[in-house]
C-alpha positions in Angstrom: 71.2 72.9 112.9 74.6 72.7 111.3 76.7 75.6 111.4 78.4 77.0 108.2 82.0 76.2 107.9 84.4 79.0 109.0 87.2 80.2 107.0 90.5 80.0 108.9 92.7 83.1 109.1 95.5 80.9 107.4 93.2 80.3 104.4 92.2 83.9 104.1 95.8 85.0 104.2 96.7 82.5 101.7 93.9 83.6 99.2 94.7 87.3 99.7 98.4 86.8 98.7 98.0 86.2 95.0 95.7 89.1 94.6 98.3 91.3 96.3 101.1 89.8 94.2 99.2 90.4 91.1 98.5 94.0 91.9 102.2 94.6 92.7 103.1 92.9 89.4 100.5 95.1 87.4 101.9 98.2 89.1 105.4 97.4 88.0 104.4 96.7 84.5 102.6 99.9 84.4 105.6 101.9 85.5 107.9 100.0 83.2 105.6 100.9 80.3 105.5 104.5 81.4 109.3 104.6 81.5 109.6 103.1 78.0 107.1 105.6 76.6 109.1 108.5 78.4 112.4 107.2 77.0 110.9 107.1 73.6 109.6 110.6 73.9 112.8 111.9 75.1 114.7 110.4 72.3 112.4 112.0 69.7 112.3 115.4 71.4 116.2 115.3 71.4 116.5 114.4 67.7 113.4 115.9 66.1 112.5 118.6 68.6 109.5 118.8 70.9 107.1 120.5 68.4 107.9 118.2 65.6 107.3 115.2 67.6 103.8 113.4 67.6 102.2 111.0 69.9 102.0 108.5 67.0 105.7 108.6 66.7 106.3 108.2 70.4 104.0 105.2 70.5 105.6 103.7 67.4 109.2 104.2 68.8 108.1 102.4 72.0 106.6 99.6 70.0 102.9 100.2 71.1 99.7 101.4 69.8 98.5 105.0 70.0 95.7 104.0 72.4 98.3 102.4 74.7 100.1 105.7 75.0 96.9 107.4 76.0 96.2 104.7 78.7 99.3 106.0 80.4 99.6 109.7 79.6 97.2 112.4 78.6 99.6 114.3 76.3 103.1 114.2 75.1 104.4 116.8 77.6 103.1 114.6 80.4 105.2 111.7 79.1 108.5 113.5 80.1 107.7 113.0 83.8 106.6 109.4 84.2 107.5 108.8 87.8 106.0 111.9 89.6 102.8 110.0 90.5 104.7 107.0 92.1 107.1 109.5 93.8 104.3 111.5 95.3 102.9 108.2 96.7 106.2 107.3 98.2 106.6 110.7 99.7 103.2 110.4 101.3 104.1 107.1 102.8 107.1 108.7 104.5 104.7 111.1 106.2 102.2 108.4 107.0 104.8 106.3 109.0 106.8 109.2 110.6 107.9 108.4 114.2 105.8 110.5 116.8 109.0 112.1 118.1 110.2 113.5 114.8 110.1 117.0 114.1 107.4 117.5 111.3 109.7 119.7 109.3 112.3 116.8 109.4 109.7 114.5 108.2 108.7 116.7 105.2 112.5 117.1 104.3 112.6 113.1 104.3 109.5 113.1 102.1 110.9 115.5 99.5 114.1 113.3 99.3 112.1 110.7 97.5 112.0 113.2 94.5 115.8 113.5 94.6 116.1 109.8 94.7 114.0 109.6 91.5 116.2 111.9 89.6 119.5 110.5 91.1 118.4 107.0 89.9 119.0 108.0 86.3 121.4 111.0 86.2 121.7 111.1 82.4 118.1 111.0 81.7 117.5 113.6 84.3 120.1 115.9 82.9 118.6 115.6 79.4 115.1 116.2 80.9 116.4 119.3 82.6 117.6 120.6 79.3 114.3 119.8 77.6 112.2 121.5 80.2 114.4 124.8 80.0 113.8 124.9 76.2 110.1 124.0 76.1 107.6 126.1 77.9 104.9 123.4 78.0 107.3 121.1 79.8 108.3 123.8 82.3 104.4 124.3 83.0 104.1 120.6 83.6 107.1 120.6 85.9 105.7 123.5 87.8 102.3 121.7 88.3 104.2 118.6 89.7 105.9 120.8 92.2 102.7 122.3 93.4 101.4 118.8 94.2 104.3 118.2 96.6 103.8 121.7 98.2 100.2 121.0 98.9 101.0 117.5 100.3 103.5 119.0 102.8 101.3 122.0 103.6 98.5 119.6 104.8 101.0 117.5 106.8 102.6 120.5 108.6 99.2 122.2 109.3 98.0 118.9 110.9 100.8 119.3 113.3 99.7 122.6 114.9 97.6 122.4 118.0 93.9 122.0 117.2 92.7 124.6 119.6 94.9 127.2 117.9 92.9 126.9 114.6 90.7 129.9 114.4 89.9 132.9 112.2 92.9 135.2 111.7 95.3 132.5 112.9 98.7 132.4 111.0 99.0 128.5 111.2 97.9 128.1 107.5 100.3 130.7 106.4 103.2 129.3 108.3 102.6 125.7 107.1 102.4 126.8 103.5 105.4 129.0 103.6 107.4 126.2 105.4 106.3 123.7 102.9 107.2 125.9 100.0 110.7 126.6 101.6 111.4 122.8 101.9 110.4 122.2 98.1 112.4 125.4 97.1 115.4 124.3 99.0 115.3 120.9 97.4 114.8 122.2 93.9 117.7 124.7 94.2 120.0 121.8 95.0 118.5 119.7 92.3 119.0 122.4 89.7 122.6 122.9 90.8 123.2 119.2 90.5 121.7 118.9 87.1 123.6 121.9 85.7 126.9 120.1 87.1 125.8 117.1 84.8 124.5 115.0 87.7 127.8 115.0 89.6 128.6 115.9 93.3 127.4 114.8 96.8 123.7 115.8 96.4 122.8 114.3 99.7 125.2 116.5 101.7 124.0 119.5 99.7 120.3 118.7 100.5 121.1 118.3 104.2 122.8 121.7 104.4 120.0 123.3 102.5 117.4 121.7 104.9 119.3 122.8 108.0 118.8 126.3 106.8 115.1 125.9 106.4 114.8 124.2 109.7 116.7 127.0 111.4 114.4 129.5 109.8 111.0 127.8 110.3 111.5 125.0 112.7 110.8 127.0 115.8 107.2 127.8 114.7 106.1 124.3 114.2 106.0 122.1 117.3 108.4 119.1 117.3 106.4 115.9 117.3 103.1 117.6 118.3 99.9 115.9 117.3 96.3 117.2 117.3 95.5 115.7 120.6 98.6 116.8 122.5 98.0 119.9 124.7 100.1 123.0 124.4 102.9 123.6 126.7 101.5 125.3 129.8 103.1 128.3 131.4 104.8 128.3 134.6 102.6 128.5 137.8 104.1 130.4 140.7 102.8 130.2 144.4 104.1 131.6 147.6 104.7 129.6 150.6 106.0 131.9 153.4 109.2 133.4 152.3 109.6 130.8 149.4 108.4 131.0 145.8 107.5 127.6 144.3 107.5 127.4 140.4 105.6 124.5 138.5 106.1 124.2 134.8 105.9 121.5 132.1 109.4 120.1 131.1 108.8 121.5 127.6 107.7 124.9 128.5 110.0 127.7 127.1 112.6 128.7 129.5 112.3 132.4 128.8 108.5 132.2 129.6 109.4 130.4 132.9 111.9 133.0 133.9 109.5 136.0 133.1 106.8 134.4 135.2 109.2 134.0 138.1 110.5 137.5 137.7 107.1 139.0 137.7 106.2 137.0 140.8 109.3 138.4 142.6 108.4 141.9 141.7 104.9 141.5 143.2 106.1 140.0 146.5 
């Protein structure tokens, strides 16, 4: 019986390439249209005012139909933040490919920097957006909702880097993860607002690093550096007596103060 022809790996790869390229092109076109609609919305908000501007006017200014607007945004206030979905995806990608040895809090700080990159890419637009969000309550609410999405993403990531066996009722891990994630986002937003109030001027990267160093100093000791769910916790020192000699055995990552306390207790009992 004849065997069906097999598809070579080379042929499969070649056939997948156009589909991948098409998807990338479609995503780029989608983002381009979202930004054009956002630019039209901001222009009208600045000249006519937020309340007086309609979706039809935004669509007409962008040169598209009303239905095209609603394919990209659910409301006119959503149009003012066209890049948050893509930025959230990039931030998540930073977490997904983080090196195992990196402290989880450092990874989260790198993730939130994707948001700053978004704002820094167009300083003039970002400054005008900031002005509008301060004046229009609906836009402030939309911004708050976007911030909450980043906090949830980072909270999940940090919580996943606690030891699995420590997860139990009454445990403080969820609290620490949420507070630490919130601190990272708050530090970022503090620097971002200061930069926007300065008209988008200044070394925002250095300011961010300084703010993150404060967060790391405050919360870093409570979250294991590079820990995974499968890595066992640091074991305390074990002390045994061999004649007149005490022998202490401990993991290299065991806290020094814990090792010293164990040895002191053993000496007291000799």
